[in-house]
C-alpha positions in Angstrom: 28.7 31.3 -26.3 25.1 32.4 -26.4 22.7 33.6 -29.2 19.2 34.9 -29.6 17.5 37.7 -27.7 19.7 39.9 -25.6 17.0 41.6 -23.6 18.3 42.2 -20.1 21.8 40.9 -21.1 20.7 37.3 -21.3 23.6 36.6 -23.8 26.1 37.8 -21.3 27.7 40.0 -24.0 27.0 43.0 -26.1 26.1 41.8 -29.6 25.7 45.1 -31.4 22.9 43.7 -33.5 19.3 44.6 -33.6 16.5 42.2 -34.6 12.8 42.4 -35.0 11.2 45.6 -33.5 14.7 47.0 -32.8 15.3 44.5 -29.9 18.9 43.6 -29.1 19.9 40.1 -30.2 22.5 38.0 -32.0 21.7 35.5 -34.7 25.1 33.8 -34.3 26.9 32.7 -31.1 28.8 35.5 -29.2 31.4 35.0 -26.6 30.3 35.4 -23.0 31.7 38.4 -21.2 33.8 36.3 -18.9 36.7 38.3 -17.5 37.7 35.7 -15.0 37.9 32.9 -17.6 35.5 30.5 -15.9 34.9 27.2 -17.6 31.3 25.9 -17.6 30.1 22.3 -17.6 26.4 23.1 -18.1 24.5 26.1 -19.4 20.7 26.7 -18.9 18.8 29.4 -20.8 15.8 31.0 -19.2 12.2 31.2 -20.1 12.1 34.6 -21.6 12.4 36.6 -18.4 16.0 37.8 -18.9 18.3 35.4 -17.2 20.8 32.6 -18.1 22.5 30.3 -15.5 25.4 27.9 -15.7 27.4 25.5 -13.5 31.1 26.0 -13.6 33.5 23.0 -13.7 34.2 23.9 -10.0 30.5 23.2 -9.3 29.7 26.8 -8.4 26.6 28.2 -10.0 26.6 31.5 -11.9 23.7 33.6 -13.5 23.7 36.6 -15.7 21.1 38.9 -17.2 18.4 40.7 -15.2 16.3 39.7 -12.2 17.2 37.4 -9.3 20.8 36.4 -10.1 21.5 34.7 -6.8 23.5 37.5 -5.3 21.5 40.0 -3.2 23.8 42.8 -4.3 23.3 42.4 -8.1 20.1 42.7 -10.1 21.5 43.2 -13.6 24.8 41.9 -15.0 26.3 41.4 -18.5 28.8 38.9 -17.0 28.5 35.8 -14.8 27.5 36.5 -11.2 28.4 33.9 -8.6 25.3 32.5 -6.8 26.3 33.3 -3.3 26.2 30.9 -0.3 28.9 28.4 -1.0 26.9 25.4 -2.3 28.3 23.0 -4.9 25.7 22.5 -7.7 25.2 19.6 -10.0 22.7 21.7 -12.0 21.2 25.2 -11.8 18.7 26.8 -14.2 16.3 29.6 -14.5 12.5 29.3 -15.0 10.4 32.4 -15.3 11.2 34.8 -12.5 13.0 32.2 -10.4 15.8 29.6 -10.6 16.3 26.2 -9.0 19.4 24.1 -8.7 20.3 20.7 -7.4 23.3 20.6 -5.0 25.9 17.9 -5.6 24.5 16.3 -2.4 21.0 16.0 -4.0 19.1 18.7 -2.2 17.1 21.2 -4.2 17.5 24.9 -3.7 15.6 27.8 -5.3 15.8 31.6 -5.5 13.8 34.4 -7.1 10.1 35.3 -7.2 8.1 33.2 -4.8 4.5 34.6 -4.9 3.0 31.3 -6.0 5.2 29.1 -3.9 7.6 28.3 -6.7 10.6 28.3 -4.3 9.2 25.3 -2.6 10.2 26.4 0.9 6.7 26.5 2.3 6.1 30.2 1.8 4.3 32.1 -0.9 6.2 35.5 -0.7 7.5 38.2 -3.0 10.9 36.5 -3.4 14.5 36.4 -2.4 17.9 36.8 -4.2 19.4 34.2 -1.8 18.7 30.5 -2.3 16.4 28.7 0.1 16.0 24.9 0.6 13.1 23.1 -1.1 11.1 21.1 1.4 10.8 17.5 0.1 9.6 14.3 1.6 12.9 12.4 1.0 15.1 15.4 0.8 17.0 14.6 -2.3 16.4 14.8 -6.0 18.1 13.3 -9.1 16.8 16.2 -11.2 15.2 19.6 -10.6 13.8 22.0 -13.2 12.3 25.5 -12.9 9.4 26.3 -15.2 6.9 29.2 -15.6 6.3 30.2 -12.0 6.5 26.5 -10.9 9.2 23.9 -10.4 9.4 20.1 -10.5 11.9 17.5 -9.5 12.4 13.8 -9.7 13.1 12.2 -6.3 16.3 10.2 -6.0 15.6 6.7 -7.1 13.0 7.9 -9.7 10.0 6.8 -7.6 8.0 10.1 -7.7 7.8 13.4 -9.5 7.2 16.3 -7.2 6.1 19.8 -8.3 5.4 23.1 -6.5 4.4 26.7 -7.3 1.8 28.1 -9.7 -0.9 25.6 -10.5 -3.6 27.7 -12.2 -3.5 25.5 -15.3 -2.8 22.2 -13.5 0.9 22.3 -14.2 1.7 20.6 -10.9 -0.1 17.4 -12.0 -1.8 16.8 -8.7 -5.3 16.9 -10.1 -6.1 20.4 -8.7 -5.5 24.1 -9.7 -4.3 25.0 -6.2 -0.9 26.7 -5.9 1.5 24.7 -3.7 4.5 26.2 -1.7 5.9 22.8 -0.9 6.5 19.8 -3.2 3.4 17.8 -4.0 3.4 14.4 -5.7 2.2 14.4 -9.3 -0.8 12.0 -9.8 0.2 8.5 -10.8 3.4 8.4 -8.9 
């Protein structure tokens, strides 16, 4: 169940309610439009850009709403859309304009807008609706999180925090304001 703003179908259901300024919303939890009866282990709400993602009990990732849902054929959906490619995910969540997930094997993968390098694949480009591997020094993460046009992850073993993407406000923690398209170590780690 989801609640709050339903702009771009982020709730995954029609709530029939209108909140401030006539925007669609639900002030109480509404059942997800889930015709296949998927069971979810984890759900991640986006950062206001119109997307929600979840990891099913089968370890498959699903997203719904509007934007880069992880399936090149779908750009808007009021029900869960399988993130295509066959990876098993331990986590998968949206940031702002992009999403990142951690495979059960520990590698990080991202999809969506990439103009600031927030996909972490070494390229600053418009974006992709198919996931791409994040290039990291050790290759595995214990945690990955997508933010506002940037992403961060904790390396397996907790030795370092790595961040990539938009850095105009210093959000990568590397002491600069330079965007990075590959993971960079946050200062102090």
